[in-house]
C-alpha positions in Angstrom: 15.7 -9.9 5.7 11.9 -9.5 5.3 11.9 -7.5 2.1 9.1 -7.5 -0.4 10.1 -4.4 -3.0 12.4 -4.7 -5.7 14.4 -1.3 -5.6 15.6 -1.8 -1.6 16.6 -4.6 -2.4 18.2 -3.6 -5.5 19.9 -1.2 -3.8 20.8 -2.9 -0.8 22.8 -6.1 -3.5 24.6 -3.2 -4.7 25.9 -2.3 -1.0 26.8 -6.2 -1.0 24.5 -7.3 1.9 23.1 -10.9 1.3 19.6 -11.3 1.3 17.3 -13.7 3.0 13.6 -12.7 2.8 11.4 -14.7 5.4 7.1 -15.0 4.8 4.5 -17.5 4.3 4.1 -19.4 0.9 3.0 -17.4 -2.0 3.9 -15.9 -5.6 6.2 -13.3 -3.9 9.1 -16.4 -2.8 9.6 -17.1 -7.2 10.3 -13.6 -7.7 12.2 -13.0 -4.7 14.7 -16.0 -6.0 14.7 -14.5 -9.1 16.2 -11.0 -7.5 19.0 -13.3 -5.9 17.7 -13.8 -2.5 17.6 -17.1 0.1 14.0 -17.6 0.5 13.0 -19.0 4.5 9.1 -20.1 3.9 7.6 -19.2 7.4 4.1 -20.4 8.6 1.8 -17.8 9.4 -1.6 -17.1 9.9 -2.8 -13.6 8.4 -6.6 -14.7 10.1 -5.7 -16.8 12.9 -6.6 -15.3 16.6 -5.3 -19.3 18.2 -3.2 -19.0 21.5 -1.2 -21.6 19.8 -1.1 -21.7 16.3 0.5 -18.0 17.3 3.0 -19.6 19.8 3.9 -22.2 17.1 4.4 -19.4 14.1 6.4 -17.6 16.5 8.5 -20.4 17.7 9.1 -20.8 14.1 10.6 -17.5 13.1 12.4 -18.2 16.3 14.3 -20.5 14.5 14.7 -19.9 11.5 16.7 -16.3 12.9 18.6 -19.1 15.4 19.8 -20.8 12.3 20.0 -18.4 9.6 21.4 -15.1 11.9 21.6 -12.6 9.8 22.8 -9.6 11.2 19.3 -7.4 10.6 16.0 -8.3 10.7 13.4 -5.8 8.8 10.1 -6.8 9.6 6.7 -5.1 7.2 3.0 -5.8 9.1 1.3 -6.6 12.3 2.2 -9.6 13.0 5.7 -9.9 11.6 6.9 -6.6 13.2 5.1 -8.0 16.9 6.3 -11.5 16.3 9.7 -10.1 14.4 10.9 -8.5 17.6 10.4 -10.8 20.0 11.7 -13.6 17.6 14.8 -11.3 16.3 15.2 -10.4 20.7 15.7 -14.4 21.7 17.6 -15.0 18.7 19.8 -12.2 20.3 19.7 -10.3 15.8 22.2 -7.6 16.1 19.7 -5.2 14.4 15.9 -4.7 14.0 13.5 -2.1 11.8 10.2 -2.2 12.2 8.1 -1.0 9.4 4.3 -0.1 9.8 3.4 -0.4 6.4 -0.9 0.9 8.0 -2.5 -0.5 10.1 -5.9 -2.0 8.7 -8.5 -3.7 9.9 -8.9 -3.4 13.5 -7.9 0.4 13.6 -10.7 1.2 10.7 -13.8 -0.6 12.2 -15.9 0.3 15.8 -17.9 -2.6 16.6 -17.1 -4.2 20.3 -14.6 -7.2 19.5 -13.0 -5.0 16.9 -12.3 -1.9 19.3 -11.0 -4.9 22.4 -8.6 -6.5 20.1 -7.3 -3.0 19.1 -6.9 -2.3 22.3 -4.9 -5.2 23.0 -2.9 -4.2 19.3 -1.9 -1.0 20.3 -0.5 -2.4 23.8 1.3 -5.4 22.1 2.4 -3.7 18.8 4.0 -0.4 21.3 5.6 -2.6 23.0 7.1 -4.7 19.9 7.9 -1.2 18.3 10.2 -0.7 21.5 12.4 -3.4 21.2 13.4 -2.1 18.0 16.5 -0.3 16.4 14.5 2.1 14.5 10.9 1.9 12.7 10.0 3.5 10.4 6.3 4.4 9.9 4.5 5.9 6.5 2.8 8.8 7.2 2.9 11.3 10.5 -1.2 10.0 11.9 1.0 6.1 13.0 3.7 7.7 13.7 1.8 9.7 16.7 -0.4 7.0 17.4 2.7 4.2 17.8 5.6 5.9 18.0 6.2 6.8 21.3 9.2 5.2 23.4 11.0 3.9 20.0 13.1 5.5 17.4 10.8 7.2 14.4 11.4 8.2 11.1 8.6 8.3 8.8 9.5 7.4 5.2 6.4 7.6 2.6 6.7 4.1 1.3 8.3 2.7 -1.5 8.2 5.9 -3.9 7.5 5.9 -7.8 9.5 4.9 -10.5 8.2 8.3 -12.4 9.8 7.1 -16.0 7.5 3.9 -15.9 5.1 6.0 -14.6 5.2 9.1 -16.9 2.1 11.0 -18.5 3.4 10.3 -21.6 4.6 6.7 -21.1 1.8 4.9 -22.5 0.9 6.5 -26.0 -2.4 7.5 -27.6 -2.4 4.8 -29.6 -1.7 2.4 -26.7 -4.9 4.0 -24.3 -6.9 3.8 -27.5 -6.3 0.2 -28.2 -6.8 -0.9 -24.3 -10.5 1.0 -24.2 -11.2 -1.4 -27.1 -10.4 -3.7 -25.7 -11.9 -3.3 -22.1 -15.4 -2.0 -24.9 -14.7 1.4 -23.3 -16.5 4.1 -26.0 -13.3 6.8 -27.1 -15.4 9.9 -25.6 -16.9 7.7 -22.6 -15.2 9.5 -19.2 -14.0 6.6 -17.0 -12.9 6.6 -13.3 -10.6 4.1 -12.1 -10.2 2.2 -8.3 -7.1 0.2 -7.5 -6.9 -1.9 -4.6 -7.5 -5.3 -2.6 -10.8 -5.9 -3.2 -11.7 -5.2 1.1 -14.0 -3.8 2.6 -12.4 -0.6 4.3 -10.6 0.0 0.9 -13.6 2.1 1.0 -15.0 -0.4 -2.3 -18.6 -0.1 -1.6 -18.4 3.1 -1.3 -16.7 3.2 -5.0 -19.8 1.1 -6.3 -22.4 3.2 -4.5 -20.8 6.5 -6.0 -20.9 5.0 -9.3 -24.7 4.3 -9.0 -24.5 8.3 -8.2 -22.9 9.3 -10.8 -24.4 7.4 -13.4 -27.9 9.0 -12.5 -26.7 12.3 -13.7 -23.6 11.3 -16.4 -24.7 7.7 -17.8 -21.9 7.5 -20.0 -19.7 7.6 -17.0 -17.2 4.3 -16.7 -16.3 3.2 -13.8 -13.3 0.2 -13.2 -12.6 -1.7 -9.9 -9.3 -3.1 -11.0 -7.7 -5.7 -7.6 -7.0 -9.0 -6.4 -9.8 -10.6 -3.8 -7.9 -11.4 -0.5 -9.6 -13.9 1.4 -7.1 -14.1 4.5 -8.2 -10.4 5.8 -11.4 -10.3 7.9 -12.7 -7.3 5.4 -12.3 -9.5 2.0 -15.4 -8.6 -0.5 -16.7 -11.8 -2.1 -16.5 -12.8 -5.5 -20.1 -13.0 -5.3 -20.7 -9.8 -4.1 -18.0 -8.9 -6.8 -19.4 -10.8 -9.6 -23.6 -9.0 -8.3 -21.2 -5.5 -9.4 -20.0 -6.7 -12.3 -24.0 -8.4 -13.6 -25.9 -5.0 -12.2 -23.6 -3.0 -15.0 -22.5 -0.3 -12.7 -18.3 -1.1 -12.2 -16.6 -3.0 -14.5 -14.6 -5.2 -12.5 -11.3 -6.8 -14.4 -9.8 -8.5 -11.1 -5.8 -8.8 -10.7 -3.9 -6.5 -13.9 -0.9 -6.2 -14.2 -0.7 -3.4 -16.9 -1.4 -0.6 -14.0 0.1 2.2 -16.4 -2.1 1.3 -18.6 -5.2 2.0 -16.5 -3.7 5.1 -15.5 -3.0 6.1 -18.3 -7.3 5.3 -19.8 -8.5 6.9 -16.6 -9.3 10.4 -16.0 -9.8 10.0 -12.1 -8.3 7.8 -10.3 -10.3 7.2 -7.0 -9.5 5.8 -3.5 -12.1 5.9 -0.4 -10.1 4.1 1.7 -10.7 4.4 5.5 -7.0 4.5 6.7 -3.9 4.2 4.3 0.1 4.1 5.5 1.3 5.1 2.2 -1.8 4.5 -0.7 0.6 3.5 -3.8 -2.0 3.2 -6.1 -2.7 6.6 -5.4 1.5 7.9 -6.0 1.6 5.8 -9.5 -1.3 8.3 -10.1 0.0 11.1 -9.4 3.1 9.9 -11.0 0.6 9.8 -14.1 -0.8 13.4 -14.1 -4.0 12.5 -12.4 -6.3 14.0 -10.3 -7.0 12.1 -7.2 -10.2 11.5 -5.6 -9.3 10.2 -1.7 -10.8 10.0 1.9 -9.1 12.6 4.2 -7.7 9.9 6.6 -4.3 8.5 7.8 -1.9 8.3 4.9 -4.6 9.7 1.8 -3.7 13.0 3.1 0.1 12.8 2.6 -0.8 12.2 -1.4 -3.6 14.0 -1.6 -3.5 17.6 -1.4 -6.4 19.5 -1.5 -7.9 21.3 -4.3 -4.1 21.1 -5.3 -3.7 17.6 -7.0 -7.3 16.6 -5.5 -9.7 16.2 -3.9 -10.4 14.7 -0.5 -13.3 13.8 0.9 -15.2 12.9 4.1 -15.2 8.0 4.5 -18.1 6.4 4.4 -19.5 8.8 2.9 -20.4 8.3 -1.2 -22.5 10.9 -2.0 -19.8 12.9 -1.1 -17.3 10.9 -3.1 -20.5 11.1 -6.1 -20.1 14.8 -6.1 -16.6 15.0 -6.2 -16.0 12.4 -8.8 -18.6 14.4 -10.7 -16.5 17.8 -10.2 -13.9 16.2 -12.0 -15.5 14.1 -14.6 -17.5 17.1 -15.9 -14.4 20.1 -15.6 -11.1 19.1 -18.1 -9.7 22.2 -17.4 -9.9 21.6 -13.2 -8.9 17.7 -14.1 -5.4 19.4 -15.8 -4.3 21.6 -13.6 -4.6 18.6 -10.6 -3.3 16.6 -12.9 0.4 18.6 -13.2 0.0 19.3 -9.6 -0.1 15.7 -8.9 2.9 15.2 -11.0 5.3 17.3 -9.6 4.4 16.1 -6.2 5.5 12.7 -7.7 8.8 14.1 -8.5 9.3 16.4 -5.9 8.3 13.8 -3.2 8.1 10.3 -4.8 10.7 9.7 -6.4 12.2 6.0 -6.0 15.7 7.3 -6.4 15.0 9.8 -3.1 12.9 7.7 -1.3 15.5 4.5 -1.2 18.5 6.5 -0.2 15.9 7.3 2.9 16.3 3.6 3.5 19.2 3.1 2.9 20.6 6.2 5.0 18.4 4.0 8.2 20.5 0.6 7.7 23.3 2.6 8.2 22.3 4.6 11.4 21.3 1.3 12.4 24.2 -1.1 11.3 26.7 1.4 12.0 25.4 1.9 15.6 26.2 -2.1 16.4 29.3 -1.4 14.9 28.9 -2.5 11.4 30.1 -0.4 8.5 28.0 0.0 5.8 28.2 1.4 2.1 25.2 3.6 1.0 26.3 3.3 -2.6 
């Protein structure tokens, strides 16, 4: 199994499943082992388009499945979904599940080379998904694009721990201490963006909007949080991030593990992405009772209801993004109203226990169709 979400892993273990995680070497290997998963390292180059390299990756995955003989193979993201469907079928894995977590770089850029690759990938993706027993999409836009000819379900992401991410989980004293550590004035309004440092996440637009907002509200602080992603063709260089920080327009904090604390500190959570599956950071911000600003694109619209719990703006539009941020930073009454609606939405739609039960039902349906009893308890 390719599994990387703790609640689902733990639920499957309670059902009696033995879990094996397959993926490239990286920081998740030790964490998965600590959760009781066996781990098989799979050599996979995310950036490669070399046919020889890609065939080698497919062959390695086929060998892993041939030797390990899993009952069900569950794949996430583009290359594992493509190669996993082929490898699992060749190795006669009884049940195959794919999860389309989002479509990313090749579906957000519009240059000639990317358009040609997108056409080819769309064809290959549809063909691979038809080889699976079930496909889980995180939003309806992706399902309409790729879901024809396969059994498709929509489950909005991994869910959120509504106790850990709760408006009262972080005390006022803790928030004040974090402001001091970060050097933020007590009364300074804070806009926060958390994502991988990729152009198609809208990082450039967030920085451009920060310049515009700070002309009218020089006291506003813009926090940018998240790791670089050098394996992605849309990665933003460390030099660029450093230049922005030195300019003083944003404060780049890099990778952080204190996400609930940072969200508690923020007045507004922002994600100007070009396309998403389900943006987990917006789900977590909603659970923290924060007003949201995001782009009107697939995925973001599943979490941000315009005028209800946040504001949606056109993608790639720093001016509209700046106007939305100003509207919220300048109006505490509006922020409170939208924040309460965010919390309600998180509880009703994204609570982990509800999401995990939906995932388990997919396993139950697929496995029982193959003659394998499965308990969801």
